[in-house]
KOLLO-163473 format. One record per residue (C-alpha): residue number from 1; residue in three letters; chain; x, y, z. Coordinates in nm, 3 decimals. Each point is the difference from the previous one (the first is absolute). Layout:
KOLLO-163473
nr  rest  kette  xx  yy  zz
NUM  Ala  A  X  Y  Z
...
//
This chain:
KOLLO-163473
nr  rest  kette  xx  yy  zz
1  Unk  A  10.554  9.525  8.192
2  Unk  A  0.005  0.317  0.207
3  Unk  A  -0.270  0.155  -0.215
4  Unk  A  -0.226  -0.300  0.030
5  Unk  A  0.016  -0.002  0.382
6  Unk  A  -0.045  0.378  0.023
7  Unk  A  -0.292  -0.021  -0.244
8  Unk  A  -0.157  -0.272  0.217
9  Unk  A  0.035  0.224  0.310
10  Unk  A  -0.151  0.301  -0.181
11  Unk  A  -0.294  -0.204  -0.132
12  Unk  A  -0.066  -0.142  0.346
13  Unk  A  0.030  0.335  0.183
14  Unk  A  -0.197  0.210  -0.248
15  Unk  A  -0.250  -0.260  -0.119
16  Unk  A  0.091  0.067  -0.364
17  Unk  A  0.003  -0.240  -0.295
18  Unk  A  0.341  -0.135  -0.092
19  Unk  A  -0.025  0.145  -0.351
20  Unk  A  -0.026  0.352  0.152
21  Unk  A  0.350  -0.027  0.153
22  Unk  A  0.279  0.047  -0.255
23  Unk  A  0.351  0.139  0.043
24  Unk  A  -0.100  0.340  -0.144
25  Unk  A  -0.312  0.029  0.217
26  Unk  A  0.011  0.286  0.247
27  Unk  A  -0.133  -0.023  0.352
28  Unk  A  -0.232  0.292  -0.085
29  Unk  A  -0.150  -0.214  -0.278
30  Unk  A  -0.053  -0.276  0.250
31  Unk  A  -0.177  0.252  0.231
32  Unk  A  0.243  -0.083  0.284
33  Unk  A  0.003  0.253  0.279
34  Unk  A  0.286  0.048  0.248
35  Unk  A  -0.141  -0.267  0.233
36  Unk  A  -0.025  -0.250  -0.283
37  Unk  A  0.359  0.073  -0.102
38  Unk  A  0.114  -0.036  0.361
39  Unk  A  -0.167  -0.343  0.020
40  Unk  A  0.147  -0.109  -0.333
41  Unk  A  0.349  0.108  0.107
42  Unk  A  -0.032  -0.182  0.332
43  Unk  A  -0.102  -0.320  -0.182
44  Unk  A  0.293  0.033  -0.242
45  Unk  A  0.248  0.067  0.284
46  Unk  A  -0.119  -0.317  0.173
47  Unk  A  -0.003  -0.209  -0.314
48  Unk  A  0.345  0.102  -0.130
49  Unk  A  0.168  0.087  0.333
50  Unk  A  0.089  0.349  -0.122
51  Unk  A  -0.051  0.345  0.148
52  Unk  A  -0.170  0.269  -0.210
53  Unk  A  0.096  0.328  0.166
54  Unk  A  -0.237  0.226  -0.190
55  Unk  A  -0.272  -0.027  -0.258
56  Unk  A  0.129  0.320  -0.162
57  Unk  A  0.086  -0.071  -0.364
58  Unk  A  -0.206  -0.316  -0.007
59  Unk  A  -0.262  0.111  -0.249
60  Unk  A  -0.038  -0.313  -0.212
61  Unk  A  0.006  -0.375  0.062
62  Unk  A  0.330  -0.009  -0.189
63  Unk  A  0.150  0.254  0.244
64  Unk  A  -0.088  -0.232  0.283
65  Unk  A  0.129  -0.310  -0.175
66  Unk  A  0.327  0.176  -0.090
67  Unk  A  0.046  0.122  0.358
68  Unk  A  -0.053  -0.349  0.146
69  Unk  A  0.232  -0.159  -0.261
70  Unk  A  0.265  0.257  0.095
71  Unk  A  -0.033  -0.088  0.371
72  Unk  A  0.031  -0.371  -0.073
73  Unk  A  0.338  0.039  -0.170
//
């Protein structure tokens, strides 16, 4: 469920097709710059009511999903 919502946010923010966003997809592959990542993180923080302190270490969609899942526990 976390992945589906994060995927929806990424697709909306970056204007990508849903099939381009997989767990192993990197943000570089999605051509997301630091502003894009900032906007994605803000949307995720609002949606899941979590705080993402830093984007360091968040290289793939899976990294982001795992981080959010860890915050929700």
